[in-house]
ChimeraX commands (.cxc) that place a marker at each C-alpha (Angstrom):
marker #1 position 36.78,-13.13,1.79 radius 0.5
marker #1 position 38.20,-16.57,2.29 radius 0.5
marker #1 position 38.07,-19.51,-0.09 radius 0.5
marker #1 position 34.99,-21.17,1.40 radius 0.5
marker #1 position 33.16,-18.30,3.08 radius 0.5
marker #1 position 31.17,-20.92,4.97 radius 0.5
marker #1 position 29.28,-22.17,1.90 radius 0.5
marker #1 position 27.62,-25.47,2.64 radius 0.5
marker #1 position 24.87,-25.90,0.05 radius 0.5
marker #1 position 26.95,-27.12,-2.88 radius 0.5
marker #1 position 26.21,-29.79,-5.45 radius 0.5
marker #1 position 28.05,-33.08,-4.92 radius 0.5
marker #1 position 31.60,-32.85,-6.18 radius 0.5
marker #1 position 31.62,-29.03,-6.25 radius 0.5
marker #1 position 33.80,-26.83,-4.11 radius 0.5
marker #1 position 33.36,-23.10,-3.55 radius 0.5
marker #1 position 34.60,-20.86,-6.34 radius 0.5
marker #1 position 38.03,-19.39,-5.82 radius 0.5
marker #1 position 38.15,-15.77,-4.72 radius 0.5
marker #1 position 39.46,-14.63,-8.13 radius 0.5
marker #1 position 36.61,-16.37,-9.94 radius 0.5
marker #1 position 34.07,-14.73,-7.65 radius 0.5
marker #1 position 35.65,-11.31,-8.21 radius 0.5
marker #1 position 35.45,-11.81,-11.98 radius 0.5
marker #1 position 31.81,-12.85,-11.66 radius 0.5
marker #1 position 31.03,-9.73,-9.61 radius 0.5
marker #1 position 32.55,-7.53,-12.33 radius 0.5
marker #1 position 30.49,-9.33,-14.99 radius 0.5
marker #1 position 27.38,-8.95,-12.82 radius 0.5
marker #1 position 28.01,-5.20,-12.58 radius 0.5
marker #1 position 28.16,-5.04,-16.39 radius 0.5
marker #1 position 24.99,-7.11,-16.75 radius 0.5
marker #1 position 23.08,-4.97,-14.29 radius 0.5
marker #1 position 23.74,-1.86,-16.39 radius 0.5
marker #1 position 21.02,-3.13,-18.76 radius 0.5
marker #1 position 17.92,-4.20,-16.84 radius 0.5
marker #1 position 16.31,-6.87,-19.02 radius 0.5
marker #1 position 14.31,-8.43,-16.21 radius 0.5
marker #1 position 10.81,-9.70,-16.59 radius 0.5
marker #1 position 9.02,-12.96,-15.90 radius 0.5
marker #1 position 11.45,-15.86,-15.80 radius 0.5
marker #1 position 11.35,-19.52,-14.82 radius 0.5
marker #1 position 13.40,-19.26,-11.63 radius 0.5
marker #1 position 14.26,-22.97,-11.37 radius 0.5
marker #1 position 16.03,-23.67,-14.64 radius 0.5
marker #1 position 17.56,-27.12,-14.99 radius 0.5
marker #1 position 17.74,-29.84,-17.59 radius 0.5
marker #1 position 15.17,-31.78,-15.56 radius 0.5
marker #1 position 12.62,-29.02,-16.16 radius 0.5
marker #1 position 12.93,-29.07,-19.95 radius 0.5
marker #1 position 10.73,-30.79,-22.47 radius 0.5
marker #1 position 11.29,-30.78,-26.22 radius 0.5
marker #1 position 8.04,-30.45,-28.15 radius 0.5
marker #1 position 7.39,-32.26,-31.43 radius 0.5
marker #1 position 8.05,-29.02,-33.33 radius 0.5
marker #1 position 11.50,-28.66,-31.62 radius 0.5
marker #1 position 10.32,-25.92,-29.26 radius 0.5
marker #1 position 11.83,-26.05,-25.82 radius 0.5
marker #1 position 9.28,-26.02,-23.01 radius 0.5
marker #1 position 10.13,-25.40,-19.38 radius 0.5
marker #1 position 7.94,-27.04,-16.75 radius 0.5
marker #1 position 7.56,-26.55,-13.00 radius 0.5
marker #1 position 8.32,-22.82,-12.93 radius 0.5
marker #1 position 8.69,-20.72,-9.83 radius 0.5
marker #1 position 7.60,-17.69,-11.87 radius 0.5
marker #1 position 9.95,-14.98,-10.68 radius 0.5
marker #1 position 11.08,-11.58,-11.79 radius 0.5
marker #1 position 14.52,-11.90,-13.31 radius 0.5
marker #1 position 16.19,-12.32,-16.64 radius 0.5
marker #1 position 15.26,-15.18,-18.96 radius 0.5
marker #1 position 18.82,-15.09,-20.28 radius 0.5
marker #1 position 19.95,-16.21,-16.82 radius 0.5
marker #1 position 17.60,-19.20,-17.04 radius 0.5
marker #1 position 19.16,-20.09,-20.41 radius 0.5
marker #1 position 22.66,-19.72,-18.92 radius 0.5
marker #1 position 21.85,-22.06,-16.02 radius 0.5
marker #1 position 20.44,-24.71,-18.37 radius 0.5
marker #1 position 23.46,-24.34,-20.68 radius 0.5
marker #1 position 25.85,-24.64,-17.75 radius 0.5
marker #1 position 24.12,-27.75,-16.44 radius 0.5
marker #1 position 23.88,-29.28,-19.92 radius 0.5
marker #1 position 27.66,-29.21,-20.35 radius 0.5
marker #1 position 27.60,-32.72,-18.94 radius 0.5
marker #1 position 26.35,-33.81,-22.37 radius 0.5
marker #1 position 27.34,-31.07,-24.83 radius 0.5
marker #1 position 30.27,-28.67,-25.12 radius 0.5
marker #1 position 29.39,-25.30,-23.55 radius 0.5
marker #1 position 29.89,-23.36,-26.81 radius 0.5
marker #1 position 27.43,-25.61,-28.66 radius 0.5
marker #1 position 24.95,-25.54,-25.79 radius 0.5
marker #1 position 24.96,-21.74,-25.50 radius 0.5
marker #1 position 24.50,-21.30,-29.24 radius 0.5
marker #1 position 21.71,-23.87,-29.49 radius 0.5
marker #1 position 19.74,-22.70,-26.46 radius 0.5
marker #1 position 20.21,-18.97,-27.08 radius 0.5
marker #1 position 18.99,-19.38,-30.66 radius 0.5
marker #1 position 16.03,-21.53,-29.60 radius 0.5
marker #1 position 14.93,-18.98,-27.00 radius 0.5
marker #1 position 15.87,-15.92,-29.04 radius 0.5
marker #1 position 18.34,-14.32,-26.63 radius 0.5
marker #1 position 21.82,-12.91,-27.07 radius 0.5
marker #1 position 24.59,-15.55,-26.96 radius 0.5
marker #1 position 27.15,-13.19,-25.43 radius 0.5
marker #1 position 24.76,-12.26,-22.62 radius 0.5
marker #1 position 24.11,-15.95,-21.94 radius 0.5
marker #1 position 27.86,-16.53,-21.76 radius 0.5
marker #1 position 28.22,-13.63,-19.32 radius 0.5
marker #1 position 25.50,-15.08,-17.09 radius 0.5
marker #1 position 27.29,-18.46,-17.20 radius 0.5
marker #1 position 30.33,-16.76,-15.64 radius 0.5
marker #1 position 28.10,-15.54,-12.80 radius 0.5
marker #1 position 26.17,-18.80,-12.37 radius 0.5
marker #1 position 29.32,-20.92,-12.39 radius 0.5
marker #1 position 30.98,-18.80,-9.69 radius 0.5
marker #1 position 27.76,-19.04,-7.66 radius 0.5
marker #1 position 27.92,-22.82,-8.09 radius 0.5
marker #1 position 24.36,-22.97,-9.39 radius 0.5
marker link #1:1,2 radius 0.2
marker link #1:2,3 radius 0.2
marker link #1:3,4 radius 0.2
marker link #1:4,5 radius 0.2
marker link #1:5,6 radius 0.2
marker link #1:6,7 radius 0.2
marker link #1:7,8 radius 0.2
marker link #1:8,9 radius 0.2
marker link #1:9,10 radius 0.2
marker link #1:10,11 radius 0.2
marker link #1:11,12 radius 0.2
marker link #1:12,13 radius 0.2
marker link #1:13,14 radius 0.2
marker link #1:14,15 radius 0.2
marker link #1:15,16 radius 0.2
marker link #1:16,17 radius 0.2
marker link #1:17,18 radius 0.2
marker link #1:18,19 radius 0.2
marker link #1:19,20 radius 0.2
marker link #1:20,21 radius 0.2
marker link #1:21,22 radius 0.2
marker link #1:22,23 radius 0.2
marker link #1:23,24 radius 0.2
marker link #1:24,25 radius 0.2
marker link #1:25,26 radius 0.2
marker link #1:26,27 radius 0.2
marker link #1:27,28 radius 0.2
marker link #1:28,29 radius 0.2
marker link #1:29,30 radius 0.2
marker link #1:30,31 radius 0.2
marker link #1:31,32 radius 0.2
marker link #1:32,33 radius 0.2
marker link #1:33,34 radius 0.2
marker link #1:34,35 radius 0.2
marker link #1:35,36 radius 0.2
marker link #1:36,37 radius 0.2
marker link #1:37,38 radius 0.2
marker link #1:38,39 radius 0.2
marker link #1:39,40 radius 0.2
marker link #1:40,41 radius 0.2
marker link #1:41,42 radius 0.2
marker link #1:42,43 radius 0.2
marker link #1:43,44 radius 0.2
marker link #1:44,45 radius 0.2
marker link #1:45,46 radius 0.2
marker link #1:46,47 radius 0.2
marker link #1:47,48 radius 0.2
marker link #1:48,49 radius 0.2
marker link #1:49,50 radius 0.2
marker link #1:50,51 radius 0.2
marker link #1:51,52 radius 0.2
marker link #1:52,53 radius 0.2
marker link #1:53,54 radius 0.2
marker link #1:54,55 radius 0.2
marker link #1:55,56 radius 0.2
marker link #1:56,57 radius 0.2
marker link #1:57,58 radius 0.2
marker link #1:58,59 radius 0.2
marker link #1:59,60 radius 0.2
marker link #1:60,61 radius 0.2
marker link #1:61,62 radius 0.2
marker link #1:62,63 radius 0.2
marker link #1:63,64 radius 0.2
marker link #1:64,65 radius 0.2
marker link #1:65,66 radius 0.2
marker link #1:66,67 radius 0.2
marker link #1:67,68 radius 0.2
marker link #1:68,69 radius 0.2
marker link #1:69,70 radius 0.2
marker link #1:70,71 radius 0.2
marker link #1:71,72 radius 0.2
marker link #1:72,73 radius 0.2
marker link #1:73,74 radius 0.2
marker link #1:74,75 radius 0.2
marker link #1:75,76 radius 0.2
marker link #1:76,77 radius 0.2
marker link #1:77,78 radius 0.2
marker link #1:78,79 radius 0.2
marker link #1:79,80 radius 0.2
marker link #1:80,81 radius 0.2
marker link #1:81,82 radius 0.2
marker link #1:82,83 radius 0.2
marker link #1:83,84 radius 0.2
marker link #1:84,85 radius 0.2
marker link #1:85,86 radius 0.2
marker link #1:86,87 radius 0.2
marker link #1:87,88 radius 0.2
marker link #1:88,89 radius 0.2
marker link #1:89,90 radius 0.2
marker link #1:90,91 radius 0.2
marker link #1:91,92 radius 0.2
marker link #1:92,93 radius 0.2
marker link #1:93,94 radius 0.2
marker link #1:94,95 radius 0.2
marker link #1:95,96 radius 0.2
marker link #1:96,97 radius 0.2
marker link #1:97,98 radius 0.2
marker link #1:98,99 radius 0.2
marker link #1:99,100 radius 0.2
marker link #1:100,101 radius 0.2
marker link #1:101,102 radius 0.2
marker link #1:102,103 radius 0.2
marker link #1:103,104 radius 0.2
marker link #1:104,105 radius 0.2
marker link #1:105,106 radius 0.2
marker link #1:106,107 radius 0.2
marker link #1:107,108 radius 0.2
marker link #1:108,109 radius 0.2
marker link #1:109,110 radius 0.2
marker link #1:110,111 radius 0.2
marker link #1:111,112 radius 0.2
marker link #1:112,113 radius 0.2
marker link #1:113,114 radius 0.2
marker link #1:114,115 radius 0.2
marker link #1:115,116 radius 0.2
marker link #1:116,117 radius 0.2
view
C-alpha cells in the first residue's frame, strides 16, 4: 500500500493515515473482532447528533440505525470531541455515560482515527 491509496473523501485539513498507523489499526481491529459485541448502533455518530437532556443523559438524534458496535459510536464521538476536550477525559466521560468499556472505546479510536472518520 502507498501513503494515499487514492483516498479522496477526507475531512478538511486531514491527510491519509500513514501506512504504519493503518497497520496498527488493522491489528487492533483483528483484536476487536474476536469479541462480537454488535447490535443496533447509531451509524452516524458525531457531536452534531448529540443532545444533552436535562437529567444529563446523552441522546443521539438522526440515526442511520445499523448493525454494529455502540462502542464504535462512542469512539467516533470521543475522537471528534477532542476539539474541545482532551481525549482521555472525553473517553472516560462518554464511556461512563453510555455504560461501555473505556479500553474498548480507546481501541476503536485507534481504528477510527486511522480510517480518518
